[in-house]
N, C-alpha and C positions, 0 to 999 in steps of 0.2 A: 449461762455461766460467763463471768468476766474473768479473764486471766491477765497476769502481768507477763511481759516477755523481757528476757535479758539477752542482749546481743553482745557476744564476746568480741574482744579486740580484733582478732583476725578477720572475723566476718564483717564487722563494722567498717574496717579500713580497707579490706582487700576484696571481700566477696559480699557486698551489700545486697546483691540480688537474692542470695540465700535467705537473708533476713526478710526481704519482701515476700518471698515464696512461703516462708513459714507463716507469716501473717495471713496470706491468701488462703492457705490450707485451714488455719484455725477459724477464720471467718466463714469459710465454706462449710465447716462442720458446726456452725452456729455459735461459736465463741465470740464474745466481745473481747477486743484486745486493747490492753492499756500499755503504753510505752512511756517510761519516764526518760526524757531527753537528757537528764543530768547524770545518768548512769555512765560508768566508765569501765572498770575492771573488777574482777572478783578478788584479785590479789595473788593469784597462783604464780605468775612469773617471779615476783619478788620472793615468795615463799620458797620456791624451788632453787632459787639462786642463793638462799641463805640469809636474805634480808628480812628477818622476822618483824622488826619494828615497822619497817615500811609496809610490809604486808598487812600488819594489824591496822595501820592507818587507812589503807585502801579498803580493807575488809569492814571497818567501822562505817565508812561511807556507803559501802554496798548494803549493809544491814539497815541503815537508816533510810535508804531509798526504797526498800521493800518491806516496810513495817505495816503489814496488813495481813489478812487471812486468806488472800487469794493464791492460787497456784502460780508459781513462777516457772515459765517454760523457756527453755534455751536449746538452740540447735548445737549443743556441745556437751558431749559426755565428759570431756576433760574439765570444764568449768563446774558443771554440776557435781561431778565426782569430788572435786576439790572442796566445794562448799560443804558437802556431806562428811568428808573425811579429814579435811585440813582445819576447818573452823574449830572443831573441838580442842585441838592443840593450842589454838590461839585465844579462844574466848571462853573456855570452860572455867567456871567460877569467877568470871569477870563481871563487870557491871552490865555487860551485854549478854550474860548467860542465857536468860529467858528469850531474848530477841534472836540470838543465833540458833537456838533450838527450834524456834518457829520457822526460821528461814530454812533450816535443814528439812523440816517436815514439808514445806511448801515447794521445794525445788525439784523440778522434774526435767530430765532430758526428754527431747521431743518424742522419740519413738516409744519410750516408756509411757509417756502421757497418753499417746494415741491408743496403744494396745491395752494398757492396764487400768487406765482411768476412764477414757471414753469408750473403751471396748470396741475399737474400730481397727480393721486391718485392710479394708479395701476402700481406696479413695478414688477409684475410677481412673487412675493414672495409666498412661500408655507410653511405652518406649521400646522401640525395636532394637534388638541386638542381644549380645551375650554379656553378662556382667559377673564379676566376682566381688565378694565382700571382704573388706579389711577390718578386722577387729582391732580397734585402737587399744593400746595398753590401758588407758584411762577408762574406756567404756567397759572393757572386760574385767579388769582387776580392781578398779576403784569404784566405779558406779555399779557394775554387776549386770550388764545387759549382754545378751548374745542372740537369743531367739527373736527378740522383738523386731530388730531391723530386718531380719530374714523373713519373718511373717509378713511384713509390709511389702517387701520386694517380691515375694512369691505371688502377690496379687496384682502386680503391674503387668498389664497386657502387653504381649509382644516381647517381654524380657525373659530370657533364660538365665537362671542363676546357677553358676558353677562354683563349687568350693575349690580354692587353691590350696596347695600344700602349705603347711605351717601358717595357716591364716591367723593364728594367735600370736605370731612372732612380731616383735617391734619393727616398725618401718624405718627407724633410725633417727627420727626427729628429736623427740624428748626435750624440746625447748632449747635452752642454752647448751644442752648436751651436743647438739649438732655443730655448735661453734667450737666448743672446748675439745671435742673428740671427733674431729671431722673424718679421719680415716675409718673409724668404726661406724660412724653414721652413714657414710657413703657405702660401705660394705653391706650394711643392713638394707639400705634402699635398693642396692643392686639385686640382692637375693629376693627381696619382696617383689620387685618388678619382674624378675625372672619367673617366679612362681605364678604371678598373676597372668603374664602373657602366655605361659604354658597351657593355660585353660582355654586359650583362644578368645579371651574376653575383649570386648570393645570398650568396656567401662570398668574402672575400679571405683567402688562405692564405699563410703564410710560415714560415720557420724561426726568426724572431727576434721575441720577445715585445715588445721595445722599439719596433720598427717598427709592430707591430700596435696597441700602446697609443697611439702617436702618431696613426695613421690613424683609430683608433676615436674618439678625442676629437674630431678634426676632423669626421668623418662625422656623429657625433651632434649636434654643434653646427649642422651644415648640414641636419639633419633627414633624412639618408640612412638607408635601412633595411638597407643591406648589412652583413653580420656578419663580424667578424674571427675567424679560427680559426688556432691554431697547428697545424702539420703533425702533431704528436704527437696532438693532440686529435682530429683527423680520423681518424687511423689507429686510434684506440681506439674509434671510433664503430660502433654497430650490431652488436656481437658477439652471437652467440646465447648 
């Protein structure tokens, strides 16, 4: 199987090792990986900020870069959720109607692809410690995953998974929300870190780098030692 990969802005610019680890995992599982270096953004930031015309321009570029019948795998429930739910608002009954429908069909968040397409939950990963999982708003409410990341984490040797209180509550990032409504954003991050550390967790794990970045900044400012890890990086840990 040959798959395309889409690397979101945050991961491309700030967490490139997560992208590399996703490629390592896919290749270990026997997938050929194709990366189009011309790719940039799915258009979600512009859409959420109300710039629909600019979003459409970026989205058109995205669609043209993935015009084939291969799976498109991304380490972001936020981006994949937007393509599945935001593109119909922009491209329905447009000249790219059929193309966007194909993109919707092909787009998969990483854990969904592993569990529900490849039917794999044990990657042989090892990580010592206690972890708690953060359900990002996009993963839970837009893309619709909850059990898939947990199934994968339960198979990581040496890792104890503990549920935090209000795991489905927002971390406070929300893209430009964190800038426009800073006091609310900080309050949500405070509560999220409080709930996570109450479990005794060494790690907070999520499918979305943007959430992890936001929580990491707050935790470090508060002197908390809890570490943020993307699900992909956990699953690439401890291989022989």
